[in-house]
N, CA, C, O and the ligand as a Tripos MOL2 file, in Angstrom:
@<TRIPOS>MOLECULE
protein
  233   231    59     0     0
PROTEIN
NO_CHARGES

@<TRIPOS>ATOM
      1 N           0.8610   -1.2710    0.0430 N.3       1 MET1
      2 CA         -0.0700   -0.0010   -0.0370 C.3       1 MET1
      3 C           0.7820    1.2820   -0.0150 C.2       1 MET1
      4 O           1.9040    1.3240    0.4880 O.2       1 MET1
      5 N           0.1980    2.2670   -0.5660 N.am      2 ASP2
      6 CA          1.1120    3.6210   -0.6200 C.3       2 ASP2
      7 C           0.8710    4.3680    0.7110 C.2       2 ASP2
      8 O          -0.2360    4.3760    1.2490 O.2       2 ASP2
      9 N           1.8260    4.9200    1.1590 N.am      3 CYS3
     10 CA          1.8550    5.7190    2.4380 C.3       3 CYS3
     11 C           0.8080    6.7820    2.2840 C.2       3 CYS3
     12 O           0.1310    7.0140    3.2850 O.2       3 CYS3
     13 N           0.5860    7.4010    1.2920 N.am      4 SER4
     14 CA         -0.4300    8.4780    1.2230 C.3       4 SER4
     15 C          -1.8160    7.8470    1.3420 C.2       4 SER4
     16 O          -2.6870    8.4430    1.9760 O.2       4 SER4
     17 N          -2.0580    6.6910    0.7730 N.am      5 ASP5
     18 CA         -3.2690    6.0780    0.8770 C.3       5 ASP5
     19 C          -3.5170    5.7530    2.3540 C.2       5 ASP5
     20 O          -4.6020    5.9790    2.8900 O.2       5 ASP5
     21 N          -2.4600    5.2100    2.9940 N.am      6 SER6
     22 CA         -2.5920    4.6970    4.3660 C.3       6 SER6
     23 C          -2.9270    5.9250    5.3630 C.2       6 SER6
     24 O          -3.6600    5.8060    6.3440 O.2       6 SER6
     25 N          -2.2960    7.1020    4.9770 N.am      7 ARG7
     26 CA         -2.6510    8.3590    5.7280 C.3       7 ARG7
     27 C          -4.0750    8.8800    5.7760 C.2       7 ARG7
     28 O          -4.6740    9.3860    6.7260 O.2       7 ARG7
     29 N          -4.5160    8.6220    4.4280 N.am      8 THR8
     30 CA         -5.9960    8.9370    4.2160 C.3       8 THR8
     31 C          -6.9190    8.1080    5.1110 C.2       8 THR8
     32 O          -7.8810    8.5590    5.7340 O.2       8 THR8
     33 N          -6.5050    6.8480    5.0960 N.am      9 ALA9
     34 CA         -7.3920    5.9340    6.0080 C.3       9 ALA9
     35 C          -7.1150    6.2210    7.4300 C.2       9 ALA9
     36 O          -8.0840    6.0870    8.1770 O.2       9 ALA9
     37 N          -5.9350    6.6080    7.9930 N.am     10 VAL10
     38 CA         -5.7250    6.8160    9.2360 C.3      10 VAL10
     39 C          -6.5520    8.0680    9.7830 C.2      10 VAL10
     40 O          -7.1010    8.1000   10.8840 O.2      10 VAL10
     41 N          -6.5520    9.1480    8.7850 N.am     11 SER11
     42 CA         -7.2440   10.4220    9.2370 C.3      11 SER11
     43 C          -8.7270   10.1360    9.2660 C.2      11 SER11
     44 O          -9.4400   10.7100   10.0890 O.2      11 SER11
     45 N          -9.2480    9.2150    8.3450 N.am     12 ALA12
     46 CA        -10.5800    8.9300    8.4240 C.3      12 ALA12
     47 C         -10.9550    8.1760    9.6650 C.2      12 ALA12
     48 O         -11.9850    8.4870   10.2640 O.2      12 ALA12
     49 N         -10.1830    7.2050   10.0880 N.am     13 ARG13
     50 CA        -10.2540    6.5850   11.3850 C.3      13 ARG13
     51 C         -10.3420    7.4650   12.4520 C.2      13 ARG13
     52 O         -11.2930    7.3650   13.2270 O.2      13 ARG13
     53 N          -9.4030    8.3970   12.6220 N.am     14 ILE14
     54 CA         -9.3340    9.3820   13.7930 C.3      14 ILE14
     55 C         -10.5520   10.3060   13.8080 C.2      14 ILE14
     56 O         -11.0300   10.7710   14.8430 O.2      14 ILE14
     57 N         -11.0000   10.5250   12.6130 N.am     15 ASP15
     58 CA        -12.2680   11.3620   12.5440 C.3      15 ASP15
     59 C         -13.6070   10.5150   12.7810 C.2      15 ASP15
     60 O         -14.7120   11.0560   12.7610 O.2      15 ASP15
     61 N         -13.4440    9.3000   12.9800 N.am     16 GLY16
     62 CA        -14.5840    8.3890   13.1160 C.3      16 GLY16
     63 C         -15.3160    8.0980   11.9400 C.2      16 GLY16
     64 O         -16.4370    7.6000   12.0360 O.2      16 GLY16
     65 N         -14.7770    8.3690   10.7760 N.am     17 GLU17
     66 CA        -15.2750    8.0950    9.5830 C.3      17 GLU17
     67 C         -15.0050    6.5560    9.0010 C.2      17 GLU17
     68 O         -14.0530    5.9060    9.4330 O.2      17 GLU17
     69 N         -15.7770    6.0960    8.1380 N.am     18 ALA18
     70 CA        -15.5760    4.8330    7.5590 C.3      18 ALA18
     71 C         -14.3450    4.8370    6.8560 C.2      18 ALA18
     72 O         -14.0550    5.9210    6.3510 O.2      18 ALA18
     73 N         -13.5090    3.8570    6.6840 N.am     19 PRO19
     74 CA        -12.1800    3.7420    5.8910 C.3      19 PRO19
     75 C         -12.5170    3.7210    4.4710 C.2      19 PRO19
     76 O         -13.5420    3.1550    4.0920 O.2      19 PRO19
     77 N         -11.7460    4.2830    3.6900 N.am     20 PRO20
     78 CA        -11.9290    4.1380    2.2180 C.3      20 PRO20
     79 C         -12.0220    2.6300    1.8970 C.2      20 PRO20
     80 O         -11.3250    1.7640    2.4260 O.2      20 PRO20
     81 N         -12.9730    2.4290    0.9650 N.am     21 PRO21
     82 CA        -13.4050    1.0360    0.6260 C.3      21 PRO21
     83 C         -12.1810    0.1580    0.1200 C.2      21 PRO21
     84 O         -12.2260   -1.0640    0.2610 O.2      21 PRO21
     85 N         -11.0790    0.7860   -0.4730 N.am     22 GLU22
     86 CA        -10.0420    0.0730   -0.9020 C.3      22 GLU22
     87 C          -8.9350   -0.2320    0.2990 C.2      22 GLU22
     88 O          -7.9420   -0.9210    0.0660 O.2      22 GLU22
     89 N          -9.1780    0.3000    1.5010 N.am     23 ILE23
     90 CA         -8.2500    0.1530    2.6530 C.3      23 ILE23
     91 C          -9.0460   -0.2680    3.7710 C.2      23 ILE23
     92 O          -9.4290    0.5920    4.5640 O.2      23 ILE23
     93 N          -9.3510   -1.4860    3.9430 N.am     24 PRO24
     94 CA        -10.0880   -1.9820    5.1660 C.3      24 PRO24
     95 C          -9.0650   -1.9040    6.2970 C.2      24 PRO24
     96 O          -7.8570   -1.7520    6.1150 O.2      24 PRO24
     97 N          -9.6740   -2.0260    7.4980 N.am     25 ASP25
     98 CA         -8.8680   -1.8130    8.7740 C.3      25 ASP25
     99 C          -7.6980   -2.7390    8.8490 C.2      25 ASP25
    100 O          -6.6300   -2.3670    9.3350 O.2      25 ASP25
    101 N          -7.9050   -4.0670    8.3230 N.am     26 GLY26
    102 CA         -6.7530   -4.9990    8.5860 C.3      26 GLY26
    103 C          -5.4650   -4.6130    7.6360 C.2      26 GLY26
    104 O          -4.3090   -4.8490    7.9880 O.2      26 GLY26
    105 N          -5.7950   -4.0190    6.4460 N.am     27 VAL27
    106 CA         -4.7530   -3.6190    5.4950 C.3      27 VAL27
    107 C          -4.0430   -2.4880    6.1480 C.2      27 VAL27
    108 O          -2.8140   -2.4390    6.2030 O.2      27 VAL27
    109 N          -4.8640   -1.5430    6.6620 N.am     28 LEU28
    110 CA         -4.2400   -0.3340    7.3700 C.3      28 LEU28
    111 C          -3.3770   -0.8030    8.4850 C.2      28 LEU28
    112 O          -2.2210   -0.3820    8.5230 O.2      28 LEU28
    113 N          -3.7970   -1.6170    9.3850 N.am     29 ASP29
    114 CA         -3.2130   -2.0790   10.6960 C.3      29 ASP29
    115 C          -1.7640   -2.7460   10.1290 C.2      29 ASP29
    116 O          -0.6630   -2.5360   10.6380 O.2      29 ASP29
    117 N          -2.0210   -3.5660    9.0010 N.am     30 ALA30
    118 CA         -0.6550   -4.3150    8.6190 C.3      30 ALA30
    119 C           0.3290   -3.2690    8.1200 C.2      30 ALA30
    120 O           1.5110   -3.3510    8.4510 O.2      30 ALA30
    121 N          -0.0810   -2.3510    7.3860 N.am     31 HIS31
    122 CA          0.7910   -1.2350    6.9940 C.3      31 HIS31
    123 C           1.4990   -0.4940    8.2130 C.2      31 HIS31
    124 O           2.7130   -0.2880    8.2120 O.2      31 HIS31
    125 N           0.6880   -0.1220    9.2180 N.am     32 LEU32
    126 CA          1.1740    0.6030   10.2200 C.3      32 LEU32
    127 C           2.1320   -0.1810   11.1440 C.2      32 LEU32
    128 O           2.9050    0.3440   11.9460 O.2      32 LEU32
    129 N           1.9730   -1.6020   10.9150 N.am     33 ARG33
    130 CA          2.9240   -2.5250   11.7500 C.3      33 ARG33
    131 C           4.3160   -2.4660   11.1640 C.2      33 ARG33
    132 O           5.3460   -2.5920   11.8260 O.2      33 ARG33
    133 N           4.2460   -2.2460    9.7620 N.am     34 GLU34
    134 CA          5.6160   -2.2360    9.1170 C.3      34 GLU34
    135 C           6.1880   -0.9010    8.6040 C.2      34 GLU34
    136 O           7.2740   -0.8380    8.0280 O.2      34 GLU34
    137 N           5.4600    0.0780    8.8270 N.am     35 CYS35
    138 CA          5.8300    1.3360    8.4010 C.3      35 CYS35
    139 C           5.9310    2.3080    9.4530 C.2      35 CYS35
    140 O           4.9130    2.8480    9.8870 O.2      35 CYS35
    141 N           7.2660    2.6220    9.9760 N.am     36 ALA36
    142 CA          7.4560    3.4630   11.1170 C.3      36 ALA36
    143 C           6.9670    4.8780   10.8410 C.2      36 ALA36
    144 O           6.4120    5.5480   11.7120 O.2      36 ALA36
    145 N           7.1950    5.3240    9.5650 N.am     37 ALA37
    146 CA          6.8880    6.7100    9.2160 C.3      37 ALA37
    147 C           5.2900    6.9170    9.3390 C.2      37 ALA37
    148 O           4.8430    7.9590    9.8160 O.2      37 ALA37
    149 N           4.5540    6.0020    8.9420 N.am     38 CYS38
    150 CA          2.9770    6.0890    9.0700 C.3      38 CYS38
    151 C           2.6420    5.9450   10.5930 C.2      38 CYS38
    152 O           1.7970    6.6860   11.0950 O.2      38 CYS38
    153 N           3.2570    5.0570   11.2840 N.am     39 ARG39
    154 CA          3.0700    5.0910   12.7220 C.3      39 ARG39
    155 C           3.3060    6.3470   13.3730 C.2      39 ARG39
    156 O           2.5100    6.7230   14.2330 O.2      39 ARG39
    157 N           4.2790    7.0230   13.0750 N.am     40 GLU40
    158 CA          4.7110    8.3580   13.6700 C.3      40 GLU40
    159 C           3.6580    9.2070   13.1580 C.2      40 GLU40
    160 O           3.0860    9.8950   14.0040 O.2      40 GLU40
    161 N           3.2630    9.3130   11.9110 N.am     41 TRP41
    162 CA          2.2420   10.2120   11.2660 C.3      41 TRP41
    163 C           0.9040   10.0550   12.0570 C.2      41 TRP41
    164 O           0.2070   11.0170   12.3820 O.2      41 TRP41
    165 N           0.6220    8.7980   12.3240 N.am     42 ALA42
    166 CA         -0.6630    8.5510   13.0310 C.3      42 ALA42
    167 C          -0.7560    9.0870   14.3490 C.2      42 ALA42
    168 O          -1.7440    9.6790   14.7850 O.2      42 ALA42
    169 N           0.4830    8.8250   15.0790 N.am     43 ARG43
    170 CA          0.5870    9.3380   16.3030 C.3      43 ARG43
    171 C           0.3580   10.8080   16.4950 C.2      43 ARG43
    172 O          -0.3030   11.2920   17.4140 O.2      43 ARG43
    173 N           0.9960   11.5060   15.4980 N.am     44 ARG44
    174 CA          0.8030   13.0170   15.5510 C.3      44 ARG44
    175 C          -0.5900   13.4690   15.2380 C.2      44 ARG44
    176 O          -1.1180   14.3980   15.8480 O.2      44 ARG44
    177 N          -1.2240   12.7510   14.2080 N.am     45 ALA45
    178 CA         -2.6520   12.9060   13.7790 C.3      45 ALA45
    179 C          -3.5840   12.7730   14.9570 C.2      45 ALA45
    180 O          -4.5120   13.5470   15.1930 O.2      45 ALA45
    181 N          -3.2270   11.6440   15.7260 N.am     46 GLU46
    182 CA         -4.2350   11.6210   16.9030 C.3      46 GLU46
    183 C          -4.1150   12.5750   18.0120 C.2      46 GLU46
    184 O          -5.0820   12.8690   18.7150 O.2      46 GLU46
    185 N          -2.8020   13.1170   18.1970 N.am     47 ARG47
    186 CA         -2.4050   14.1310   19.1850 C.3      47 ARG47
    187 C          -3.1890   15.3530   18.7770 C.2      47 ARG47
    188 O          -3.9320   15.9580   19.5500 O.2      47 ARG47
    189 N          -2.9770   15.6890   17.4920 N.am     48 LEU48
    190 CA         -3.5720   16.9310   16.7940 C.3      48 LEU48
    191 C          -5.1370   16.9200   16.9680 C.2      48 LEU48
    192 O          -5.7970   17.9250   17.2360 O.2      48 LEU48
    193 N          -5.6170   15.7260   16.7930 N.am     49 ARG49
    194 CA         -7.0700   15.5600   16.7640 C.3      49 ARG49
    195 C          -7.4340   15.6610   18.2120 C.2      49 ARG49
    196 O          -8.5170   16.2160   18.3990 O.2      49 ARG49
    197 N          -6.7810   15.2510   19.3100 N.am     50 GLU50
    198 CA         -7.0760   15.5410   20.6920 C.3      50 GLU50
    199 C          -7.0160   17.0010   20.9440 C.2      50 GLU50
    200 O          -7.9380   17.5130   21.5790 O.2      50 GLU50
    201 N          -6.0440   17.7160   20.5220 N.am     51 LEU51
    202 CA         -5.9400   19.1720   20.8820 C.3      51 LEU51
    203 C          -7.2400   19.7590   20.2430 C.2      51 LEU51
    204 O          -8.0290   20.3700   20.9630 O.2      51 LEU51
    205 N          -7.4570   19.6090   19.0570 N.am     52 THR52
    206 CA         -8.5140   20.2210   18.3140 C.3      52 THR52
    207 C          -9.8750   19.9730   18.9880 C.2      52 THR52
    208 O         -10.7170   20.8660   19.0830 O.2      52 THR52
    209 N         -10.0470   18.7880   19.4290 N.am     53 THR53
    210 CA        -11.4190   18.3200   20.0050 C.3      53 THR53
    211 C         -11.3620   19.2010   21.2630 C.2      53 THR53
    212 O         -12.3450   19.9150   21.4590 O.2      53 THR53
    213 N         -10.3360   19.2520   22.1510 N.am     54 ARG54
    214 CA        -10.4130   20.0040   23.4260 C.3      54 ARG54
    215 C         -10.6300   21.4070   23.0090 C.2      54 ARG54
    216 O         -11.4950   22.0580   23.5940 O.2      54 ARG54
    217 N          -9.9260   21.9470   22.0460 N.am     55 LEU55
    218 CA        -10.3070   23.4280   21.8070 C.3      55 LEU55
    219 C         -11.8260   23.5590   21.4220 C.2      55 LEU55
    220 O         -12.4740   24.5100   21.8590 O.2      55 LEU55
    221 N         -12.3040   22.7660   20.7390 N.am     56 SER56
    222 CA        -13.6800   22.9630   20.3740 C.3      56 SER56
    223 C         -14.7080   22.7290   21.4950 C.2      56 SER56
    224 O         -15.9040   22.9660   21.3240 O.2      56 SER56
    225 N         -14.2700   22.3210   22.4900 N.am     57 GLU57
    226 CA        -15.1590   22.1490   23.6160 C.3      57 GLU57
    227 C         -15.2340   23.3390   24.5180 C.2      57 GLU57
    228 O         -16.0790   23.4010   25.4100 O.2      57 GLU57
    229 N         -14.3320   24.3140   24.2890 N.am     58 TRP58
    230 CA        -14.2670   25.4790   24.9730 C.3      58 TRP58
    231 C         -15.4560   26.2350   24.8900 C.2      58 TRP58
    232 O         -15.5390   27.3200   25.4660 O.2      58 TRP58
    233 ZN          3.5460    4.0170    5.3860 Zn       59 ZN59
@<TRIPOS>BOND
     1     1     2 1
     2     2     3 1
     3     3     4 2
     4     3     5 am
     5     5     6 1
     6     6     7 1
     7     7     8 2
     8     7     9 am
     9     9    10 1
    10    10    11 1
    11    11    12 2
    12    11    13 am
    13    13    14 1
    14    14    15 1
    15    15    16 2
    16    15    17 am
    17    17    18 1
    18    18    19 1
    19    19    20 2
    20    19    21 am
    21    21    22 1
    22    22    23 1
    23    23    24 2
    24    23    25 am
    25    25    26 1
    26    26    27 1
    27    27    28 2
    28    27    29 am
    29    29    30 1
    30    30    31 1
    31    31    32 2
    32    31    33 am
    33    33    34 1
    34    34    35 1
    35    35    36 2
    36    35    37 am
    37    37    38 1
    38    38    39 1
    39    39    40 2
    40    39    41 am
    41    41    42 1
    42    42    43 1
    43    43    44 2
    44    43    45 am
    45    45    46 1
    46    46    47 1
    47    47    48 2
    48    47    49 am
    49    49    50 1
    50    50    51 1
    51    51    52 2
    52    51    53 am
    53    53    54 1
    54    54    55 1
    55    55    56 2
    56    55    57 am
    57    57    58 1
    58    58    59 1
    59    59    60 2
    60    59    61 am
    61    61    62 1
    62    62    63 1
    63    63    64 2
    64    63    65 am
    65    65    66 1
    66    66    67 1
    67    67    68 2
    68    67    69 am
    69    69    70 1
    70    70    71 1
    71    71    72 2
    72    71    73 am
    73    73    74 1
    74    74    75 1
    75    75    76 2
    76    75    77 am
    77    77    78 1
    78    78    79 1
    79    79    80 2
    80    79    81 am
    81    81    82 1
    82    82    83 1
    83    83    84 2
    84    83    85 am
    85    85    86 1
    86    86    87 1
    87    87    88 2
    88    87    89 am
    89    89    90 1
    90    90    91 1
    91    91    92 2
    92    91    93 am
    93    93    94 1
    94    94    95 1
    95    95    96 2
    96    95    97 am
    97    97    98 1
    98    98    99 1
    99    99   100 2
   100    99   101 am
   101   101   102 1
   102   102   103 1
   103   103   104 2
   104   103   105 am
   105   105   106 1
   106   106   107 1
   107   107   108 2
   108   107   109 am
   109   109   110 1
   110   110   111 1
   111   111   112 2
   112   111   113 am
   113   113   114 1
   114   114   115 1
   115   115   116 2
   116   115   117 am
   117   117   118 1
   118   118   119 1
   119   119   120 2
   120   119   121 am
   121   121   122 1
   122   122   123 1
   123   123   124 2
   124   123   125 am
   125   125   126 1
   126   126   127 1
   127   127   128 2
   128   127   129 am
   129   129   130 1
   130   130   131 1
   131   131   132 2
   132   131   133 am
   133   133   134 1
   134   134   135 1
   135   135   136 2
   136   135   137 am
   137   137   138 1
   138   138   139 1
   139   139   140 2
   140   139   141 am
   141   141   142 1
   142   142   143 1
   143   143   144 2
   144   143   145 am
   145   145   146 1
   146   146   147 1
   147   147   148 2
   148   147   149 am
   149   149   150 1
   150   150   151 1
   151   151   152 2
   152   151   153 am
   153   153   154 1
   154   154   155 1
   155   155   156 2
   156   155   157 am
   157   157   158 1
   158   158   159 1
   159   159   160 2
   160   159   161 am
   161   161   162 1
   162   162   163 1
   163   163   164 2
   164   163   165 am
   165   165   166 1
   166   166   167 1
   167   167   168 2
   168   167   169 am
   169   169   170 1
   170   170   171 1
   171   171   172 2
   172   171   173 am
   173   173   174 1
   174   174   175 1
   175   175   176 2
   176   175   177 am
   177   177   178 1
   178   178   179 1
   179   179   180 2
   180   179   181 am
   181   181   182 1
   182   182   183 1
   183   183   184 2
   184   183   185 am
   185   185   186 1
   186   186   187 1
   187   187   188 2
   188   187   189 am
   189   189   190 1
   190   190   191 1
   191   191   192 2
   192   191   193 am
   193   193   194 1
   194   194   195 1
   195   195   196 2
   196   195   197 am
   197   197   198 1
   198   198   199 1
   199   199   200 2
   200   199   201 am
   201   201   202 1
   202   202   203 1
   203   203   204 2
   204   203   205 am
   205   205   206 1
   206   206   207 1
   207   207   208 2
   208   207   209 am
   209   209   210 1
   210   210   211 1
   211   211   212 2
   212   211   213 am
   213   213   214 1
   214   214   215 1
   215   215   216 2
   216   215   217 am
   217   217   218 1
   218   218   219 1
   219   219   220 2
   220   219   221 am
   221   221   222 1
   222   222   223 1
   223   223   224 2
   224   223   225 am
   225   225   226 1
   226   226   227 1
   227   227   228 2
   228   227   229 am
   229   229   230 1
   230   230   231 1
   231   231   232 2
@<TRIPOS>SUBSTRUCTURE
     1 MET1         2 RESIDUE 1 A MET
     2 ASP2         6 RESIDUE 1 A ASP
     3 CYS3        10 RESIDUE 1 A CYS
     4 SER4        14 RESIDUE 1 A SER
     5 ASP5        18 RESIDUE 1 A ASP
     6 SER6        22 RESIDUE 1 A SER
     7 ARG7        26 RESIDUE 1 A ARG
     8 THR8        30 RESIDUE 1 A THR
     9 ALA9        34 RESIDUE 1 A ALA
    10 VAL10       38 RESIDUE 1 A VAL
    11 SER11       42 RESIDUE 1 A SER
    12 ALA12       46 RESIDUE 1 A ALA
    13 ARG13       50 RESIDUE 1 A ARG
    14 ILE14       54 RESIDUE 1 A ILE
    15 ASP15       58 RESIDUE 1 A ASP
    16 GLY16       62 RESIDUE 1 A GLY
    17 GLU17       66 RESIDUE 1 A GLU
    18 ALA18       70 RESIDUE 1 A ALA
    19 PRO19       74 RESIDUE 1 A PRO
    20 PRO20       78 RESIDUE 1 A PRO
    21 PRO21       82 RESIDUE 1 A PRO
    22 GLU22       86 RESIDUE 1 A GLU
    23 ILE23       90 RESIDUE 1 A ILE
    24 PRO24       94 RESIDUE 1 A PRO
    25 ASP25       98 RESIDUE 1 A ASP
    26 GLY26      102 RESIDUE 1 A GLY
    27 VAL27      106 RESIDUE 1 A VAL
    28 LEU28      110 RESIDUE 1 A LEU
    29 ASP29      114 RESIDUE 1 A ASP
    30 ALA30      118 RESIDUE 1 A ALA
    31 HIS31      122 RESIDUE 1 A HIS
    32 LEU32      126 RESIDUE 1 A LEU
    33 ARG33      130 RESIDUE 1 A ARG
    34 GLU34      134 RESIDUE 1 A GLU
    35 CYS35      138 RESIDUE 1 A CYS
    36 ALA36      142 RESIDUE 1 A ALA
    37 ALA37      146 RESIDUE 1 A ALA
    38 CYS38      150 RESIDUE 1 A CYS
    39 ARG39      154 RESIDUE 1 A ARG
    40 GLU40      158 RESIDUE 1 A GLU
    41 TRP41      162 RESIDUE 1 A TRP
    42 ALA42      166 RESIDUE 1 A ALA
    43 ARG43      170 RESIDUE 1 A ARG
    44 ARG44      174 RESIDUE 1 A ARG
    45 ALA45      178 RESIDUE 1 A ALA
    46 GLU46      182 RESIDUE 1 A GLU
    47 ARG47      186 RESIDUE 1 A ARG
    48 LEU48      190 RESIDUE 1 A LEU
    49 ARG49      194 RESIDUE 1 A ARG
    50 GLU50      198 RESIDUE 1 A GLU
    51 LEU51      202 RESIDUE 1 A LEU
    52 THR52      206 RESIDUE 1 A THR
    53 THR53      210 RESIDUE 1 A THR
    54 ARG54      214 RESIDUE 1 A ARG
    55 LEU55      218 RESIDUE 1 A LEU
    56 SER56      222 RESIDUE 1 A SER
    57 GLU57      226 RESIDUE 1 A GLU
    58 TRP58      230 RESIDUE 1 A TRP
    59 ZN59       233 GROUP 0 **** ****
């Protein structure tokens, strides 16, 4: 899988949206296991999501 596709799926997951049909959860998880760059990207995206959620609650 292409890293940019995996990041699209990660951001959909973080936003609570359905994953793109071509990237089911299992495929995404497999990519995250072997791709440190996408794991790091996912970690940051989750952190950012947390911060923006908190800000919108003010
Ligand atoms: Zn990747």
